[in-house]
py3Dmol code that shows the C-alpha trace and the ligand (Angstrom):
import py3Dmol

protein = """\
ATOM      1  CA  UNK A   1       0.000   0.000   0.000  1.00  0.00           C
ATOM      2  CA  UNK A   2       1.517   3.324  -1.054  1.00  0.00           C
ATOM      3  CA  UNK A   3       1.354   6.383   1.192  1.00  0.00           C
ATOM      4  CA  UNK A   4      -1.298   8.915   0.099  1.00  0.00           C
ATOM      5  CA  UNK A   5       0.168  12.093  -1.379  1.00  0.00           C
ATOM      6  CA  UNK A   6      -0.296  15.137   0.893  1.00  0.00           C
ATOM      7  CA  UNK A   7      -1.957  18.270  -0.521  1.00  0.00           C
ATOM      8  CA  UNK A   8       1.326  20.130   0.034  1.00  0.00           C
ATOM      9  CA  UNK A   9       3.010  17.918  -2.614  1.00  0.00           C
ATOM     10  CA  UNK A  10       0.234  18.679  -5.120  1.00  0.00           C
ATOM     11  CA  UNK A  11       0.823  22.400  -4.443  1.00  0.00           C
ATOM     12  CA  UNK A  12       4.580  21.912  -4.868  1.00  0.00           C
ATOM     13  CA  UNK A  13       3.927  20.190  -8.208  1.00  0.00           C
ATOM     14  CA  UNK A  14       2.019  23.250  -9.448  1.00  0.00           C
ATOM     15  CA  UNK A  15       4.875  25.481  -8.243  1.00  0.00           C
ATOM     16  CA  UNK A  16       7.317  23.224 -10.122  1.00  0.00           C
ATOM     17  CA  UNK A  17       5.448  23.479 -13.414  1.00  0.00           C
ATOM     18  CA  UNK A  18       4.971  27.225 -13.009  1.00  0.00           C
ATOM     19  CA  UNK A  19       8.741  27.605 -12.556  1.00  0.00           C
ATOM     20  CA  UNK A  20       9.526  25.098 -15.324  1.00  0.00           C
ATOM     21  CA  UNK A  21       7.192  26.497 -17.998  1.00  0.00           C
ATOM     22  CA  UNK A  22       9.844  28.390 -19.988  1.00  0.00           C
ATOM     23  CA  UNK A  23      12.183  25.357 -20.125  1.00  0.00           C
ATOM     24  CA  UNK A  24       9.479  22.664 -20.373  1.00  0.00           C
ATOM     25  CA  UNK A  25       9.773  21.950 -24.105  1.00  0.00           C
ATOM     26  CA  UNK A  26      13.467  21.020 -23.734  1.00  0.00           C
ATOM     27  CA  UNK A  27      12.243  17.669 -22.348  1.00  0.00           C
ATOM     28  CA  UNK A  28       9.939  16.980 -25.284  1.00  0.00           C
ATOM     29  CA  UNK A  29      12.518  17.969 -27.890  1.00  0.00           C
ATOM     30  CA  UNK A  30      15.345  16.121 -26.081  1.00  0.00           C
ATOM     31  CA  UNK A  31      17.498  19.182 -25.504  1.00  0.00           C
ATOM     32  CA  UNK A  32      19.890  20.180 -22.729  1.00  0.00           C
ATOM     33  CA  UNK A  33      19.691  17.779 -19.744  1.00  0.00           C
ATOM     34  CA  UNK A  34      17.135  15.686 -21.673  1.00  0.00           C
ATOM     35  CA  UNK A  35      19.434  15.002 -24.626  1.00  0.00           C
ATOM     36  CA  UNK A  36      20.228  11.290 -24.064  1.00  0.00           C
ATOM     37  CA  UNK A  37      22.289  10.808 -27.211  1.00  0.00           C
ATOM     38  CA  UNK A  38      21.419  10.183 -30.869  1.00  0.00           C
ATOM     39  CA  UNK A  39      20.244   6.585 -30.488  1.00  0.00           C
ATOM     40  CA  UNK A  40      17.901   7.237 -27.550  1.00  0.00           C
ATOM     41  CA  UNK A  41      16.647  10.487 -29.068  1.00  0.00           C
ATOM     42  CA  UNK A  42      15.874   8.740 -32.366  1.00  0.00           C
ATOM     43  CA  UNK A  43      13.990   6.011 -30.503  1.00  0.00           C
ATOM     44  CA  UNK A  44      11.997   8.685 -28.611  1.00  0.00           C
ATOM     45  CA  UNK A  45      10.992  10.338 -31.886  1.00  0.00           C
ATOM     46  CA  UNK A  46      10.098   7.041 -33.583  1.00  0.00           C
ATOM     47  CA  UNK A  47       7.951   5.892 -30.666  1.00  0.00           C
ATOM     48  CA  UNK A  48       6.315   9.312 -30.484  1.00  0.00           C
ATOM     49  CA  UNK A  49       5.440   9.036 -34.169  1.00  0.00           C
ATOM     50  CA  UNK A  50       3.691   5.751 -33.366  1.00  0.00           C
ATOM     51  CA  UNK A  51       1.610   7.454 -30.660  1.00  0.00           C
ATOM     52  CA  UNK A  52       0.816  10.384 -32.958  1.00  0.00           C
ATOM     53  CA  UNK A  53      -0.466   7.885 -35.539  1.00  0.00           C
ATOM     54  CA  UNK A  54      -2.794   6.406 -32.906  1.00  0.00           C
ATOM     55  CA  UNK A  55      -3.919   9.938 -32.007  1.00  0.00           C
ATOM     56  CA  UNK A  56      -4.561  10.758 -35.680  1.00  0.00           C
ATOM     57  CA  UNK A  57      -6.512   7.516 -36.179  1.00  0.00           C
ATOM     58  CA  UNK A  58      -8.967   8.591 -33.468  1.00  0.00           C
ATOM     59  CA  UNK A  59      -9.994  11.494 -35.739  1.00  0.00           C
ATOM     60  CA  UNK A  60     -11.048  13.742 -32.866  1.00  0.00           C
ATOM     61  CA  UNK A  61     -13.508  16.511 -33.722  1.00  0.00           C
ATOM     62  CA  UNK A  62     -16.151  18.762 -32.189  1.00  0.00           C
ATOM     63  CA  UNK A  63     -15.760  20.241 -28.732  1.00  0.00           C
ATOM     64  CA  UNK A  64     -12.599  18.949 -27.072  1.00  0.00           C
ATOM     65  CA  UNK A  65     -11.494  19.246 -23.451  1.00  0.00           C
ATOM     66  CA  UNK A  66      -7.757  19.150 -22.830  1.00  0.00           C
ATOM     67  CA  UNK A  67      -6.622  18.635 -19.249  1.00  0.00           C
ATOM     68  CA  UNK A  68      -3.212  19.925 -18.137  1.00  0.00           C
ATOM     69  CA  UNK A  69      -2.301  21.231 -21.623  1.00  0.00           C
ATOM     70  CA  UNK A  70       0.971  22.795 -20.521  1.00  0.00           C
ATOM     71  CA  UNK A  71       2.868  24.601 -23.270  1.00  0.00           C
ATOM     72  CA  UNK A  72       0.499  23.348 -25.980  1.00  0.00           C
ATOM     73  CA  UNK A  73       2.398  20.445 -27.542  1.00  0.00           C
ATOM     74  CA  UNK A  74      -0.959  18.634 -27.933  1.00  0.00           C
ATOM     75  CA  UNK A  75      -3.190  21.709 -27.997  1.00  0.00           C
ATOM     76  CA  UNK A  76      -1.448  22.511 -31.287  1.00  0.00           C
ATOM     77  CA  UNK A  77      -2.610  19.158 -32.674  1.00  0.00           C
ATOM     78  CA  UNK A  78      -6.127  19.473 -31.261  1.00  0.00           C
ATOM     79  CA  UNK A  79      -6.989  23.011 -32.341  1.00  0.00           C
ATOM     80  CA  UNK A  80      -6.952  22.377 -36.120  1.00  0.00           C
ATOM     81  CA  UNK A  81      -9.308  19.386 -35.633  1.00  0.00           C
ATOM     82  CA  UNK A  82     -11.765  20.903 -33.195  1.00  0.00           C
ATOM     83  CA  UNK A  83     -14.725  23.259 -33.215  1.00  0.00           C
ATOM     84  CA  UNK A  84     -13.554  24.379 -29.771  1.00  0.00           C
ATOM     85  CA  UNK A  85     -10.822  23.375 -27.330  1.00  0.00           C
ATOM     86  CA  UNK A  86     -11.184  24.035 -23.605  1.00  0.00           C
ATOM     87  CA  UNK A  87      -7.763  23.821 -21.991  1.00  0.00           C
ATOM     88  CA  UNK A  88      -7.575  23.560 -18.163  1.00  0.00           C
ATOM     89  CA  UNK A  89      -4.248  24.040 -16.384  1.00  0.00           C
ATOM     90  CA  UNK A  90      -3.155  25.361 -12.972  1.00  0.00           C
ATOM     91  CA  UNK A  91      -0.136  27.284 -14.267  1.00  0.00           C
ATOM     92  CA  UNK A  92      -0.610  30.800 -15.680  1.00  0.00           C
ATOM     93  CA  UNK A  93       2.927  30.580 -17.097  1.00  0.00           C
ATOM     94  CA  UNK A  94       2.104  27.394 -19.012  1.00  0.00           C
ATOM     95  CA  UNK A  95      -1.125  28.950 -20.297  1.00  0.00           C
ATOM     96  CA  UNK A  96       0.738  32.076 -21.470  1.00  0.00           C
ATOM     97  CA  UNK A  97       3.212  29.981 -23.499  1.00  0.00           C
ATOM     98  CA  UNK A  98       0.408  27.808 -24.853  1.00  0.00           C
ATOM     99  CA  UNK A  99      -1.590  30.874 -25.885  1.00  0.00           C
ATOM    100  CA  UNK A 100       1.421  32.399 -27.670  1.00  0.00           C
ATOM    101  CA  UNK A 101       2.202  29.112 -29.469  1.00  0.00           C
ATOM    102  CA  UNK A 102      -1.419  28.657 -30.573  1.00  0.00           C
ATOM    103  CA  UNK A 103      -1.583  32.172 -32.036  1.00  0.00           C
ATOM    104  CA  UNK A 104       0.586  30.893 -34.899  1.00  0.00           C
ATOM    105  CA  UNK A 105      -1.462  27.735 -35.540  1.00  0.00           C
ATOM    106  CA  UNK A 106      -4.616  27.276 -37.642  1.00  0.00           C
ATOM    107  CA  UNK A 107      -7.577  27.033 -35.266  1.00  0.00           C
ATOM    108  CA  UNK A 108      -5.594  28.525 -32.407  1.00  0.00           C
ATOM    109  CA  UNK A 109      -8.354  31.047 -31.833  1.00  0.00           C
ATOM    110  CA  UNK A 110     -10.732  28.188 -30.975  1.00  0.00           C
ATOM    111  CA  UNK A 111      -8.933  27.533 -27.670  1.00  0.00           C
ATOM    112  CA  UNK A 112     -10.396  28.799 -24.391  1.00  0.00           C
ATOM    113  CA  UNK A 113      -8.100  28.638 -21.380  1.00  0.00           C
ATOM    114  CA  UNK A 114      -9.260  27.864 -17.857  1.00  0.00           C
ATOM    115  CA  UNK A 115      -6.893  28.417 -14.930  1.00  0.00           C
ATOM    116  CA  UNK A 116      -7.907  25.788 -12.378  1.00  0.00           C
ATOM    117  CA  UNK A 117      -6.697  23.030 -10.064  1.00  0.00           C
ATOM    118  CA  UNK A 118      -7.731  19.740 -11.665  1.00  0.00           C
ATOM    119  CA  UNK A 119      -8.053  18.147  -8.238  1.00  0.00           C
ATOM    120  CA  UNK A 120     -10.860  20.600  -7.451  1.00  0.00           C
ATOM    121  CA  UNK A 121     -12.260  21.413 -10.912  1.00  0.00           C
ATOM    122  CA  UNK A 122     -15.432  19.768 -12.218  1.00  0.00           C
ATOM    123  CA  UNK A 123     -16.764  20.060 -15.793  1.00  0.00           C
ATOM    124  CA  UNK A 124     -19.947  22.094 -16.249  1.00  0.00           C
ATOM    125  CA  UNK A 125     -20.780  20.576 -19.652  1.00  0.00           C
ATOM    126  CA  UNK A 126     -20.042  17.507 -21.786  1.00  0.00           C
ATOM    127  CA  UNK A 127     -17.505  17.293 -24.600  1.00  0.00           C
ATOM    128  CA  UNK A 128     -17.003  15.182 -27.719  1.00  0.00           C
ATOM    129  CA  UNK A 129     -13.511  14.238 -26.564  1.00  0.00           C
ATOM    130  CA  UNK A 130     -11.179  14.563 -23.578  1.00  0.00           C
ATOM    131  CA  UNK A 131      -7.383  14.473 -23.930  1.00  0.00           C
ATOM    132  CA  UNK A 132      -4.515  14.619 -21.469  1.00  0.00           C
ATOM    133  CA  UNK A 133      -0.839  14.264 -22.261  1.00  0.00           C
ATOM    134  CA  UNK A 134       1.685  13.431 -19.539  1.00  0.00           C
ATOM    135  CA  UNK A 135      -0.847  14.108 -16.793  1.00  0.00           C
ATOM    136  CA  UNK A 136      -2.096  10.741 -15.563  1.00  0.00           C
ATOM    137  CA  UNK A 137       1.314   9.916 -14.045  1.00  0.00           C
ATOM    138  CA  UNK A 138       0.874  13.015 -11.867  1.00  0.00           C
ATOM    139  CA  UNK A 139      -2.439  11.816 -10.451  1.00  0.00           C
ATOM    140  CA  UNK A 140      -1.979  10.147  -7.042  1.00  0.00           C
ATOM    141  CA  UNK A 141      -3.207   6.557  -6.949  1.00  0.00           C
ATOM    142  CA  UNK A 142      -5.820   7.412  -4.318  1.00  0.00           C
ATOM    143  CA  UNK A 143      -7.199  10.170  -6.589  1.00  0.00           C
ATOM    144  CA  UNK A 144      -7.122   8.207  -9.856  1.00  0.00           C
ATOM    145  CA  UNK A 145     -10.646   6.749  -9.658  1.00  0.00           C
ATOM    146  CA  UNK A 146     -12.319  10.119  -8.918  1.00  0.00           C
ATOM    147  CA  UNK A 147     -10.216  11.690 -11.688  1.00  0.00           C
ATOM    148  CA  UNK A 148     -11.340   9.066 -14.217  1.00  0.00           C
ATOM    149  CA  UNK A 149     -14.973   9.555 -13.128  1.00  0.00           C
ATOM    150  CA  UNK A 150     -14.517  13.288 -13.795  1.00  0.00           C
ATOM    151  CA  UNK A 151     -13.231  12.451 -17.280  1.00  0.00           C
ATOM    152  CA  UNK A 152     -16.283  10.234 -17.896  1.00  0.00           C
ATOM    153  CA  UNK A 153     -18.607  12.956 -16.576  1.00  0.00           C
ATOM    154  CA  UNK A 154     -17.040  15.426 -19.012  1.00  0.00           C
ATOM    155  CA  UNK A 155     -17.797  13.210 -22.026  1.00  0.00           C
ATOM    156  CA  UNK A 156     -20.951  12.789 -24.045  1.00  0.00           C
ATOM    157  CA  UNK A 157     -21.961   9.107 -24.267  1.00  0.00           C
ATOM    158  CA  UNK A 158     -19.648   7.638 -26.913  1.00  0.00           C
ATOM    159  CA  UNK A 159     -17.310  10.630 -26.572  1.00  0.00           C
ATOM    160  CA  UNK A 160     -13.652   9.811 -27.189  1.00  0.00           C
ATOM    161  CA  UNK A 161     -10.711   9.800 -24.829  1.00  0.00           C
ATOM    162  CA  UNK A 162      -7.000   9.948 -25.608  1.00  0.00           C
ATOM    163  CA  UNK A 163      -4.138  10.060 -23.164  1.00  0.00           C
ATOM    164  CA  UNK A 164      -0.418   9.629 -23.288  1.00  0.00           C
ATOM    165  CA  UNK A 165       2.278   9.339 -20.671  1.00  0.00           C
ATOM    166  CA  UNK A 166       5.784   8.135 -20.028  1.00  0.00           C
ATOM    167  CA  UNK A 167       6.859   4.600 -19.134  1.00  0.00           C
ATOM    168  CA  UNK A 168       9.229   3.889 -16.283  1.00  0.00           C
ATOM    169  CA  UNK A 169      12.428   4.471 -18.276  1.00  0.00           C
ATOM    170  CA  UNK A 170      15.424   6.366 -16.856  1.00  0.00           C
ATOM    171  CA  UNK A 171      16.382   7.974 -20.182  1.00  0.00           C
ATOM    172  CA  UNK A 172      12.931   9.543 -20.558  1.00  0.00           C
ATOM    173  CA  UNK A 173      13.859  12.148 -17.968  1.00  0.00           C
ATOM    174  CA  UNK A 174      16.921  14.298 -17.271  1.00  0.00           C
ATOM    175  CA  UNK A 175      20.231  12.657 -16.447  1.00  0.00           C
ATOM    176  CA  UNK A 176      20.108  14.245 -12.950  1.00  0.00           C
ATOM    177  CA  UNK A 177      16.624  12.884 -12.125  1.00  0.00           C
ATOM    178  CA  UNK A 178      16.061   9.636 -10.244  1.00  0.00           C
ATOM    179  CA  UNK A 179      12.790   7.803 -10.818  1.00  0.00           C
ATOM    180  CA  UNK A 180      10.671   7.129  -7.715  1.00  0.00           C
ATOM    181  CA  UNK A 181      11.719   4.066  -5.725  1.00  0.00           C
ATOM    182  CA  UNK A 182       9.280   1.120  -5.758  1.00  0.00           C
ATOM    183  CA  UNK A 183       6.308   1.863  -3.505  1.00  0.00           C
ATOM    184  CA  UNK A 184       6.729   5.644  -3.677  1.00  0.00           C
ATOM    185  CA  UNK A 185       4.448   7.998  -5.585  1.00  0.00           C
ATOM    186  CA  UNK A 186       6.837  10.928  -5.558  1.00  0.00           C
ATOM    187  CA  UNK A 187      10.166  11.979  -6.988  1.00  0.00           C
ATOM    188  CA  UNK A 188      12.419  15.024  -6.911  1.00  0.00           C
ATOM    189  CA  UNK A 189      12.617  17.115 -10.079  1.00  0.00           C
ATOM    190  CA  UNK A 190      15.288  19.751 -10.755  1.00  0.00           C
ATOM    191  CA  UNK A 191      15.192  22.830 -12.920  1.00  0.00           C
ATOM    192  CA  UNK A 192      18.094  24.058 -15.041  1.00  0.00           C
ATOM    193  CA  UNK A 193      19.056  26.443 -12.215  1.00  0.00           C
ATOM    194  CA  UNK A 194      19.221  23.572  -9.706  1.00  0.00           C
ATOM    195  CA  UNK A 195      16.035  24.335  -7.754  1.00  0.00           C
ATOM    196  CA  UNK A 196      14.355  21.151  -6.536  1.00  0.00           C
ATOM    197  CA  UNK A 197      10.677  20.242  -6.160  1.00  0.00           C
ATOM    198  CA  UNK A 198       8.852  17.151  -4.994  1.00  0.00           C
ATOM    199  CA  UNK A 199       6.208  15.986  -7.456  1.00  0.00           C
ATOM    200  CA  UNK A 200       3.877  13.010  -7.958  1.00  0.00           C
ATOM    201  CA  UNK A 201       5.061  10.401 -10.470  1.00  0.00           C
ATOM    202  CA  UNK A 202       3.177   7.138 -10.907  1.00  0.00           C
ATOM    203  CA  UNK A 203       3.744   4.511 -13.568  1.00  0.00           C
ATOM    204  CA  UNK A 204       0.462   2.723 -14.050  1.00  0.00           C
ATOM    205  CA  UNK A 205       0.418  -0.752 -15.613  1.00  0.00           C
ATOM    206  CA  UNK A 206      -1.626  -0.858 -18.848  1.00  0.00           C
ATOM    207  CA  UNK A 207      -4.020  -3.658 -17.813  1.00  0.00           C
ATOM    208  CA  UNK A 208      -4.620  -2.182 -14.370  1.00  0.00           C
ATOM    209  CA  UNK A 209      -5.158   1.282 -15.830  1.00  0.00           C
ATOM    210  CA  UNK A 210      -7.603  -0.049 -18.424  1.00  0.00           C
ATOM    211  CA  UNK A 211      -9.528  -1.806 -15.641  1.00  0.00           C
ATOM    212  CA  UNK A 212      -9.743   1.400 -13.627  1.00  0.00           C
ATOM    213  CA  UNK A 213     -10.930   3.276 -16.722  1.00  0.00           C
ATOM    214  CA  UNK A 214     -13.616   0.609 -17.228  1.00  0.00           C
ATOM    215  CA  UNK A 215     -14.765   0.976 -13.619  1.00  0.00           C
ATOM    216  CA  UNK A 216     -15.216   4.715 -14.288  1.00  0.00           C
ATOM    217  CA  UNK A 217     -17.308   4.059 -17.409  1.00  0.00           C
ATOM    218  CA  UNK A 218     -14.521   4.479 -19.962  1.00  0.00           C
ATOM    219  CA  UNK A 219     -13.741   1.702 -22.449  1.00  0.00           C
ATOM    220  CA  UNK A 220     -10.056   2.348 -23.067  1.00  0.00           C
ATOM    221  CA  UNK A 221      -7.344   0.274 -24.708  1.00  0.00           C
ATOM    222  CA  UNK A 222      -4.021   1.052 -23.034  1.00  0.00           C
ATOM    223  CA  UNK A 223      -0.867   0.244 -24.991  1.00  0.00           C
ATOM    224  CA  UNK A 224       2.864   0.799 -24.555  1.00  0.00           C
ATOM    225  CA  UNK A 225       5.576   1.572 -27.061  1.00  0.00           C
ATOM    226  CA  UNK A 226       8.763  -0.490 -26.588  1.00  0.00           C
ATOM    227  CA  UNK A 227      10.627   1.997 -24.388  1.00  0.00           C
ATOM    228  CA  UNK A 228       9.085   5.360 -23.704  1.00  0.00           C
ATOM    229  CA  UNK A 229       5.332   5.779 -23.889  1.00  0.00           C
ATOM    230  CA  UNK A 230       2.044   4.490 -22.599  1.00  0.00           C
ATOM    231  CA  UNK A 231      -1.139   5.685 -24.283  1.00  0.00           C
ATOM    232  CA  UNK A 232      -4.858   5.127 -24.056  1.00  0.00           C
ATOM    233  CA  UNK A 233      -7.518   5.376 -26.738  1.00  0.00           C
ATOM    234  CA  UNK A 234     -11.190   4.761 -26.179  1.00  0.00           C
ATOM    235  CA  UNK A 235     -14.563   6.220 -25.433  1.00  0.00           C
ATOM    236  CA  UNK A 236     -17.153   6.746 -22.753  1.00  0.00           C
ATOM    237  CA  UNK A 237     -19.404   3.731 -22.455  1.00  0.00           C
ATOM    238  CA  UNK A 238     -22.884   4.455 -23.840  1.00  0.00           C
ATOM    239  CA  UNK A 239     -25.724   3.957 -21.351  1.00  0.00           C
TER     240      UNK A 239
END
"""
ligand_1 = """\
27
LIG
C 3.865 17.118 -17.581
S 2.999 18.639 -17.929
C 2.000 18.105 -19.317
C 1.783 19.209 -20.320
C 1.210 18.775 -21.666
N -0.048 18.095 -21.520
C 2.170 17.925 -22.468
O 1.779 16.821 -22.889
O 3.293 18.351 -22.688
C 1.871 18.711 -16.599
C 0.940 19.904 -16.627
O 0.050 19.770 -15.511
C -0.173 21.041 -14.944
N -0.607 20.844 -13.561
C 0.134 20.412 -12.515
N -0.648 20.308 -11.420
C -1.895 20.687 -11.795
C -3.134 20.790 -11.118
N -3.262 20.481 -9.820
N -4.212 21.213 -11.810
C -4.099 21.553 -13.136
N -2.963 21.458 -13.823
C -1.867 21.030 -13.153
C 1.137 21.744 -15.093
O 1.002 23.150 -15.007
C 1.599 21.258 -16.465
O 1.157 22.138 -17.471
"""
view = py3Dmol.view(width=600, height=400)
view.addModel(protein, "pdb")
view.setStyle({"model": 0}, {"cartoon": {"style": "trace"}})
view.addModel(ligand_1, "xyz")
view.setStyle({"model": 1}, {"stick": {}})
view.zoomTo()
view.show()
């Protein structure tokens, strides 16, 4: 049984992402401390392309809710497909970067930003799709079932869900980060300037995660790429 995550750690995680916003994309693009060499970087890009193909195959459309959109790496893919995108994040710095990035992208003006804590926020309408990239690993185990019920409540019956996250792989993160020890839900993250923050990091097993989605009313297939990514595609159960 893992220790529940205290509210103070969830607050520290928001502080971390607020402080990290300007350097966040270095991780995604394998730059600086996240550059793990040509072979690992090439594998990251190839596996990401596989996940993007699964995302594209879902053919999302209509009104889309994006949870924890961060700097907009996925908002930029959603906006051209959607009638509207509602993007909910707790970091004003992340939202500012996302907004600036989306200004240059077709459909970027269809995005509405909501500054909110996802552990307190509840949807006030239903959407055609809900997406969240690299968020589910930050949801404490004891909050996962309520979170997934919130996702289901935000979807129209038959509405689609897509999520993506990292697998437990040391080279996915910076060379000076240590993954959480077995049985722990938290790890220490460092910024380029050396500041340290404690955050939540969980690596859910695909079958167990799919079962928890099903219990929340979401029929989701959860798959892994060979090294780096876990992703889920599915829909809210009708009825
Ligand atoms: C790992 S980033 C993911 C960003 C983006 N989805 C992506 O795929 O690159 C996590 C995001 O969660 C946001 N976040 C952290 N705690 C949050 C909370 N309690 N409520 C809402 N957003 C939160 C951070 O501000 C950050 O933008």
